[in-house]
N, C-alpha and C positions, 0 to 999 in steps of 0.2 A: 759621672753619676752625680745627681743633685744631692747635696747635704741638706736634708729637710730640717734638721735641727737648727743649722745656721740660718736657713731661709726663714723659718718661722720666728727665730729670735730677731733677725733684722726687720721683719715685718712688724713685730711687736714694738721694736724701738721707734718705728715711725708712727704707728697708731697711738701708742700711749703718750705721745707728745701732746695730745689734745687734753690731757688731764690737767685740772687746775693746780695740782700739786707741782707741776713743772715751773710754776711761778710762785714766789720770787726766785731769782737766781741765787746761787751759793758760790763761795770761793772754793775752787777745786783744791787749793792748798790746805783747806780746813777739813777736807773729807779723808777718811781712812780708805783710800783707794787701793785695791789689790789687783795686781797684774796677773791675770789668769794664764799660767804657764810662761810668764815673762812678757816682755815687750818685743814681740816678733812680727806683728802684723804688718805686711807690706814693707819689710825692712831688709836692707842689705848691708853687708860689711864693706869695708874699704876696697877689698879685692873683688867686689861684685857678687860674691856668693850670698845666698839667702841666709838670714838669721833664723834658726829653727827654734821652735818652742822647747821649753825645759832645758835650755843650754845656757852655759855661762855668758855668751854674748847677749842673749835675751835678758838675762838677769842684770848684766852690767848696765844696760840701757836704763833699767829701772833705777839703779843707783845714781847714774848721771843726771837723770831727770827728776830725782827726789820723789819717786813714787813711794807711798807709805809701806806697801807690802807686796810679796809675791806668793802666788799659789804654785805648788809643785807637786808632782806625783811620784810615788816611790814603789818600786818592786824589789824583791830580793833575788839575787843571783843564785845559782846552784849551790855555791859555797856560803850563802847567807849574807852577802854584802848588799846593803841598800843602795840602789842606784836611782837616778832621777829620770823617769821616762813614763809616759802616759800609758802606752799599750803594752800588753804582755810580750809581744814580739816586735821586731824592728823593721817591718815591711813598709808601713805607711810613710815614715820619715826618711828611712835610709835604704829602702829597696833591698832589705835583707830579711825577708819573711822566714828564712831558715834559722835566724837567730832568735830563739825564744829565751827570754831573760832567765826564767826559772830553771832552764835546762843548760845554761851556759855559765861557766866559771868566770869570776870577775876579770882575772888576768886575760882570758881569751876575749871577753867582751871589750876590754879596754884596747887590746891590740887591733881588733876589728873595727870598732867604732869609738874612737877616743873622744868624740863630741858628747857622749853620754856621761854626765858627771856622777861621781860618787856623792852620796849625801854629805859626807864629811867635807868635801870640797866646797859645797854650797854653804854649809854652816860656818866654815873657817873664813870664807870670803865675804859673806853677807850677814852673818849673825850679829845681832845688836845694831845693825845699820838698816836692814830691811826686816819688816815683820814677816816671819815664815809661817805660811799656811800650808801645812804638809798633809797631802791627801794620801791616806792609807788605802792601797788598792787590793791588798790581800788579807785573808783572815789569819789572826793569830792562832786559830785552832788548827789550821793546816801548816802554818809556819810559826811554830812556838818560839823560835829565837827572835822573832820580830820585836816584841816589846823590850826585851833586854838590850837589843841592838840600839833601838832608838833612845832608850833611857841613858845609855852610855854616851851616845853622840850628843844628846841635848843637855848633858849634865851642866855645862857652863852657862846655859841660857835660863832665863827666868820664865816659867809658865805664865801665860796671859800677856805678860809684858813683851816677850820676844817671840813667842810662837803659839800656834794652836794646831790641833790635829783635826782633820776632816775625814769623813767617809760617806759614801752613798749607802753603805750598809751599817746601820747603828751597832750591830753586834761586833763589827770589826774594831770598834773603839772600846769594847768591854775588856779587852786585854790590856788596857792602859789605865786601870783604876788606881795605879800609884800616882797619877797626876790629879790635880784638882778637877772636879767635874766641869768647871767653867772653861777648861781648855778643849773640851770635846764638842765638835760641831757636826751635827747630823745634816746631810745634804739631800735635798729633794730634787727630783727631776719633775715628772708630771704627777708624782704620788705625794703631793704636799701635805694633804690632811693626814695620810698614813704616817709620814715621817714626823709630823708634829705630835701625833698621838704617841708614837714610840719614844720620842724625845722626852715627853712628859713622864712616861712610865719609867724610863731608865734613869732619868735625872741628869742627863747630859746638859751642858751649859748653854748651848746655842743651836740655832737652826739657820741654814742657808738654803735659798731656793731661787727660782725664777722670779724676777721683779713683776712679771705678768701674772704669776700664779700665787705668789705669797701675798694674799689680800690684806688690806688694812685691818679688817676684823681679826685675822689670824695674827698679824703683827701685834695688835693690842692684847690678844690673849697671851702671846708669848712674853710680852713686856710685863704684863700683870703677874706672870709666873716667875719673873726675875730672870728671863732668858735674854741673851743677846741675839741679834739677827744680822744676816747678810743677804744681799740679793745680787743677782747677775743674770745674764751677761749684759751689763749696761754699756752700750756703745755709742750713745749720743749725749751731748751735754745737757739737753733738756731732761732726759731721763735721769741723769745724775742729780739734777735739781730736784726732781720728783722724789727720788729715794732718800736724799738728804732731808728733804722737808717732811718725809714720812717718819723720820727718826731711826732709819736703818743704821746699824753700827758699822758695817763694812760693805763696800760696794765693789763687786768683782767685775772685771772688764777684760775682753779680748783686745780692746784698743785703748789701753790706759793713757797713751800719749795724746790721743785725740781729746781725751777728757781733761788731762792735766794741762795741756798747752793747746787749746782749741784753735788759736790763730795760726799756729805753726804746723800742726798736724791735722789737716782736714780730711 
């Protein structure tokens, strides 16, 4: 089955290279580059196995190659433990569609799929070394323990400096009002104007969206309102130049090593 989201994003990465903002070039080391679900694209471990997204090996590679930050997704298990996995169930990556995270106790999930990290493991291993962009996949209204769980786990980290929270649903972040508003990032897919409007209404600190859809006028509007901005998925060095030259604060990528070390990872 064709993944049309990836196809369209790859097409945009080629077409937008014609933009004058792609010149001049920038130093990738000076960019706050965020590895979307880690550095897993076309990667294998020493034993020949594939490195999977949202796993410790994918995050380890970001640390080794000095990527600025990592984006990771969290779900709560049946007993309220936050684990790092994008999908509600484990079929796509692990061929275990029967394992639904919200219906599985953490100990049972760990025995079945030890590659899925607990959020505490990620914080202990990478906190204060990699900036943590934590995407909240569930609503605090349905999972009321979620805010207190994250508050306890992030207690040793400094908001803004060490981590941000993201969500595709702005209301998901309303449960974290104990944090500074600048930590809360509303993420747009194709609904960019709607998300910008909600962000301004709620007073969250930042907006992230597609580099192809978050237009320069919208970026200027957000900057004028004191918001920070992020764009993705940037997978070509020319587009990295474009976004840095447009003044974007964070650049998200599925292929961060290709951007950080373009001569080595083509």
